[in-house]
C-alpha positions as CSV (number, residue, x, y, z in Angstrom):
1,M,35.9,32.6,26.9
2,A,37.0,29.2,25.5
3,Q,40.8,29.4,24.2
4,I,40.7,29.5,20.3
5,L,43.6,27.8,18.6
6,A,45.5,28.7,15.8
7,A,44.0,27.7,12.4
8,R,44.8,24.1,11.6
9,P,45.3,22.8,7.9
10,Y,41.8,21.9,6.8
11,T,40.9,18.5,6.8
12,E,38.4,17.1,4.0
13,P,35.0,16.2,5.6
14,T,35.1,12.8,3.7
15,E,38.3,12.0,5.8
16,D,37.9,9.2,8.1
17,P,36.4,10.3,11.2
18,N,38.9,7.9,13.2
19,A,41.5,10.0,11.8
20,I,40.1,13.4,12.8
21,M,39.5,11.9,16.5
22,A,42.8,10.4,16.7
23,G,44.3,13.9,15.7
24,L,42.3,15.6,18.2
25,K,43.1,12.9,21.1
26,D,47.1,13.8,20.1
27,E,46.6,17.2,20.2
28,L,44.8,16.9,23.6
29,K,47.7,14.7,25.2
30,K,50.0,17.3,23.9
31,R,47.9,20.4,25.5
32,K,47.5,18.2,29.0
33,A,51.3,17.6,29.1
34,A,52.1,21.2,28.6
35,S,49.7,21.9,31.2
36,G,51.5,19.3,34.0
37,N,48.0,17.5,33.6
38,K,46.3,19.9,35.9
39,F,43.0,19.4,34.7
40,E,42.6,16.1,36.4
41,G,40.6,16.2,40.0
42,E,41.9,17.8,43.1
43,G,40.5,17.4,46.3
44,K,36.7,17.7,46.2
45,V,36.9,19.6,42.8
46,V,36.9,17.8,39.6
47,S,38.0,19.4,36.4
48,Y,37.9,18.1,32.6
49,I,39.2,19.6,29.3
50,G,37.6,19.1,26.1
51,I,38.5,20.3,22.4
52,L,35.9,20.8,19.5
53,G,37.1,20.9,16.2
54,N,35.3,22.7,13.3
55,R,36.1,20.6,10.0
56,I,33.8,22.3,7.9
57,R,35.1,24.3,5.0
58,N,34.6,28.1,4.9
59,V,31.8,27.7,7.5
60,D,32.1,29.3,10.8
61,L,29.8,27.8,13.7
62,E,27.8,30.1,16.4
63,R,27.1,29.3,19.5
64,F,23.1,28.6,19.8
65,D,22.5,27.2,23.3
66,H,23.9,25.3,26.1
67,H,22.8,23.8,29.4
68,E,24.5,22.6,32.5
69,W,22.9,19.5,35.0
70,S,25.9,19.5,37.1
71,G,29.2,21.6,37.0
72,L,29.8,24.6,35.1
73,P,32.3,25.5,31.9
74,M,35.2,27.5,33.6
75,E,34.9,30.0,30.6
76,T,31.8,30.4,28.5
77,Y,31.6,28.4,25.2
78,P,32.9,30.3,22.3
79,K,30.7,32.5,20.4
80,V,32.1,31.3,17.4
81,I,34.5,28.5,16.1
82,P,36.0,29.6,12.8
83,S,36.4,27.0,10.0
84,G,39.3,24.7,10.2
85,V,40.0,26.0,14.2
86,N,39.9,23.8,17.4
87,V,38.9,25.4,20.5
88,Y,39.5,24.1,24.2
89,V,36.6,24.3,26.9
90,Q,37.2,23.4,30.3
91,H,34.4,22.1,32.6
92,Q,34.5,21.9,36.7
93,G,32.1,20.5,39.3
94,T,32.2,18.7,42.5
95,L,33.5,15.2,43.0
96,H,29.9,14.0,44.2
97,Q,28.0,15.6,41.4
98,G,30.4,15.5,38.5
99,V,30.4,17.5,35.2
100,K,27.1,17.0,32.8
101,G,26.2,19.5,30.2
102,G,25.5,20.1,26.4
103,F,26.0,22.5,24.0
104,A,24.9,23.5,20.3
105,F,26.3,25.1,17.6
106,I,24.6,26.5,14.2
107,D,25.8,27.4,10.9
108,A,24.4,30.4,8.6
109,S,21.9,28.0,6.8
110,A,20.3,26.8,10.1
111,R,22.0,23.5,10.3
112,M,22.7,22.3,14.3
113,W,25.2,20.3,15.8
114,L,24.4,19.2,19.4
115,V,26.9,17.2,21.8
116,A,25.7,16.2,25.6
117,F,28.1,14.7,27.8
118,D,28.4,13.0,31.3
119,Y,32.0,12.8,32.4
120,Q,30.9,10.8,35.8
121,K,29.0,8.3,33.8
122,N,31.7,8.1,30.7
123,K,28.6,9.0,28.2
124,V,28.1,11.2,25.2
125,Y,25.0,11.9,23.1
126,V,25.1,13.9,19.7
127,E,22.5,15.0,17.1
128,A,23.0,16.8,14.1
129,G,20.4,18.2,11.4
130,S,18.4,21.6,11.2
131,S,18.4,23.9,14.0
132,K,15.5,23.9,16.7
133,P,14.5,24.9,19.8
134,I,16.2,22.2,22.2
135,N,14.4,20.4,25.1
136,W,17.5,20.0,27.4
137,E,15.3,17.4,29.5
138,D,14.8,15.3,26.7
139,V,18.4,15.6,25.6
140,R,19.2,14.7,29.2
141,G,17.0,11.4,28.7
142,K,18.8,10.5,25.7
143,L,22.1,11.1,27.4
144,D,21.2,9.1,30.2
145,A,20.1,6.2,27.8
146,A,23.1,6.6,25.8
147,P,25.1,3.4,25.5
148,S,28.5,4.5,25.4
149,N,31.4,7.2,25.7
150,I,31.3,7.4,21.9
151,A,28.6,8.7,19.7
152,D,28.1,9.9,15.9
153,H,25.3,11.3,13.9
154,K,25.0,12.4,10.5
155,D,22.0,13.8,9.2
156,P,20.6,12.3,5.8
157,I,18.8,15.4,4.4
158,R,21.1,18.1,5.1
159,G,24.6,16.7,5.7
160,A,25.5,17.8,9.1
161,W,27.8,15.3,10.9
162,V,28.9,15.3,14.8
163,S,31.1,12.9,16.4
164,A,32.0,13.1,19.9
165,M,33.7,10.5,22.6
166,I,35.2,10.8,26.4
167,S,38.5,9.5,26.4
168,D,40.7,9.9,28.8
169,S,38.5,12.1,31.2
170,S,38.5,14.4,28.1
171,L,35.6,15.3,25.7
172,L,36.5,15.1,21.9
173,A,34.1,16.5,19.3
174,F,34.2,17.4,15.6
175,F,31.6,19.1,13.3
176,L,31.6,18.4,9.6
177,V,29.2,18.3,6.6
178,D,28.8,15.6,4.4
179,P,29.6,17.3,0.9
180,S,27.6,14.6,-1.0
181,I,24.5,15.3,0.9
182,G,24.3,19.0,2.2
183,N,25.9,22.5,1.4
């Protein structure tokens, strides 16, 4: 199971997303330093670490679905990401194929946050909105067409908001709800 970290002080959803992402980067750097950076590639296997942050006040997120095109999570994605908590996930794959996959979390009101990533091509794709069945081949096409290692999406109807990036061979993602739109 993914490692759940101690609850973090709650960050307001209206806080600057760049500040949230910078905080996740700092936390991940500390985590890597404490582990001796053993998450980098060794031999024919590559290993990446990611951090997912639930920044939604009083709303736990439940795992909805996940898919891997190459590589695998080394532990299952957490069933729940409690409000105000960050979790670490680690992926591993062959040097040739890399690590490419996606996951989605939902809340009790059926809002969904989806993140897809391709470490080898340094790309991310995100969606946020109402929960629905996921066509992972459509998501793969959107990920392949993604322009960069940074993605951000806010659903204008339900207020679900997701931001993700690959930085320093690590996936960083956080989930919010814009209080001016959704509850």
